C-alpha positions as CSV (number, residue, x, y, z in Angstrom):
1,M,2.3,-13.9,14.0
2,K,-0.8,-12.2,12.5
3,L,0.0,-8.3,11.7
4,T,-2.0,-5.5,10.7
5,K,-1.9,-3.4,7.7
6,K,-0.7,-0.4,8.9
7,Q,2.4,-2.6,10.6
8,I,2.7,-4.3,6.3
9,E,2.8,-0.4,5.3
10,T,5.6,0.8,7.5
11,I,7.7,-2.2,7.2
12,I,7.5,-1.8,3.3
13,E,8.0,2.3,3.8
14,N,11.1,1.3,5.9
15,T,12.3,-1.2,3.5
16,P,16.0,-0.3,1.6
17,K,15.6,0.6,-2.2
18,A,18.2,-1.9,-2.3
19,L,16.0,-4.7,-1.9
20,K,13.0,-3.4,-3.4
21,G,12.1,-6.0,-6.9
22,Q,14.0,-8.6,-5.6
23,H,14.0,-12.4,-4.4
24,P,15.1,-13.5,-1.4
25,S,14.7,-16.0,0.8
26,F,13.3,-15.6,4.3
27,D,15.9,-16.6,7.1
28,N,13.0,-16.1,9.7
29,D,9.3,-15.7,9.2
30,F,8.1,-12.5,11.3
31,G,4.0,-12.8,10.5
32,Y,1.7,-12.2,7.9
33,Y,-1.2,-10.0,6.9
34,M,-3.7,-11.7,4.6
35,P,-6.8,-9.0,3.2
36,S,-10.3,-9.8,3.5
37,N,-11.5,-12.5,0.6
38,A,-8.1,-12.8,-0.5
39,N,-6.2,-16.1,-0.7
40,W,-2.7,-14.6,-1.1
41,A,-0.9,-12.6,1.7
42,Y,1.6,-10.3,2.4
43,R,4.5,-12.1,3.9
44,A,7.1,-10.3,6.2
45,G,10.6,-11.5,7.4
46,W,14.0,-11.0,8.0
47,I,16.6,-11.5,5.4
48,R,20.4,-11.1,5.4
49,Y,21.3,-7.8,4.2
50,R,25.5,-6.4,4.3
51,D,26.2,-7.2,7.5
52,G,23.3,-7.7,9.2
53,F,19.3,-8.5,8.8
54,A,16.6,-6.1,7.5
55,L,12.5,-6.7,8.1
56,V,11.1,-7.0,4.7
57,V,7.7,-7.6,3.6
58,K,7.1,-10.1,0.3
59,V,3.9,-10.8,-2.3
60,F,4.1,-13.3,-4.5
61,G,7.5,-13.9,-3.6
62,I,8.7,-10.0,-4.4
63,V,9.8,-7.9,-2.1
64,Q,7.5,-4.8,-1.9
């Protein structure tokens, strides 16, 4: 699903600090946002965190 930049920023703001800078694999993809004229994208997805799941954004494989 295509996301907006605002949605990506909201997900990043709500990401647990312990996950930032990590390289986890997504259990389920949620969506993406590609800036105009870019050859890369922000990817959002669900990862396992503690006893549940957390929605995070990755750029170049690193949680933002």
